C-alpha positions as CSV (number, residue, x, y, z in Angstrom):
1,M,0.0,0.0,0.0
2,E,1.3,3.4,-1.0
3,R,1.7,6.0,1.7
4,I,-0.3,9.2,1.1
5,T,1.1,12.7,1.1
6,T,-0.1,14.6,4.1
7,P,0.5,18.0,5.8
8,C,-0.5,16.6,9.1
9,I,1.8,17.5,12.0
10,N,-0.1,15.5,14.6
11,F,-1.7,18.6,16.1
12,C,-5.3,18.6,15.0
13,W,-7.4,21.3,16.4
14,I,-10.3,23.1,14.8
15,E,-11.9,25.8,17.0
16,P,-15.7,25.6,17.3
17,G,-17.2,27.9,14.7
18,E,-14.0,27.9,12.7
19,D,-13.1,25.9,9.6
20,I,-9.3,25.7,9.6
21,C,-7.1,23.1,11.4
22,E,-4.6,25.0,13.5
23,G,-2.0,22.4,12.9
24,C,-1.9,22.0,9.1
25,G,-4.2,24.7,7.7
26,R,-6.6,22.3,6.0
27,T,-10.4,23.0,6.1
28,R,-12.7,20.6,7.9
29,A,-13.8,19.2,4.5
30,E,-10.2,18.7,3.4
31,V,-9.4,16.8,6.6
32,A,-12.5,14.6,6.2
33,Q,-11.8,13.8,2.5
34,W,-8.0,13.6,2.6
35,C,-7.9,9.8,2.4
36,F,-10.4,9.7,-0.5
37,I,-9.0,12.3,-2.9
38,S,-6.3,11.6,-5.4
39,E,-2.6,12.2,-4.8
40,D,-2.7,14.9,-7.5
41,E,-5.5,16.7,-5.6
42,R,-3.6,16.5,-2.3
43,R,-0.4,17.9,-4.0
44,A,-2.5,20.7,-5.5
45,I,-3.9,21.7,-2.1
46,M,-0.7,21.5,-0.1
47,P,1.2,24.6,-1.4
48,A,-1.6,26.9,-0.2
49,L,-1.8,25.6,3.3
50,K,1.1,27.6,4.9
51,D,-0.2,30.9,3.6
52,R,-3.9,30.0,4.4
53,L,-2.9,29.2,8.0
54,A,-0.9,32.3,8.4
55,K,-3.8,34.5,7.1
56,W,-6.2,32.7,9.3
57,K,-4.0,33.3,12.4
58,A,-3.6,37.0,11.5
59,D,-7.3,37.4,11.0
60,R,-8.0,35.7,14.3
61,A,-5.5,37.9,16.1
62,A,-7.0,41.0,14.6
63,K,-10.5,40.0,15.7
64,Q,-9.2,39.4,19.3
65,E,-7.6,42.9,19.3
66,T,-11.0,44.5,18.5
67,V,-12.9,42.6,21.2
68,P,-13.4,45.0,24.2
């Protein structure tokens, strides 16, 4: 059996009401479907994860700064 490519860092956490895993940057749907999509689809998603996660963290930090 061939091993699948994964961005998982064994820290899986998705805040309630959010859609991004804080460990790898995948969406809930991507995490759920990862084993079922093709290797080509996985490789197409992976380059965007680092930037997606950084943007999500920056947006979350900005929201927390505006909360009184």
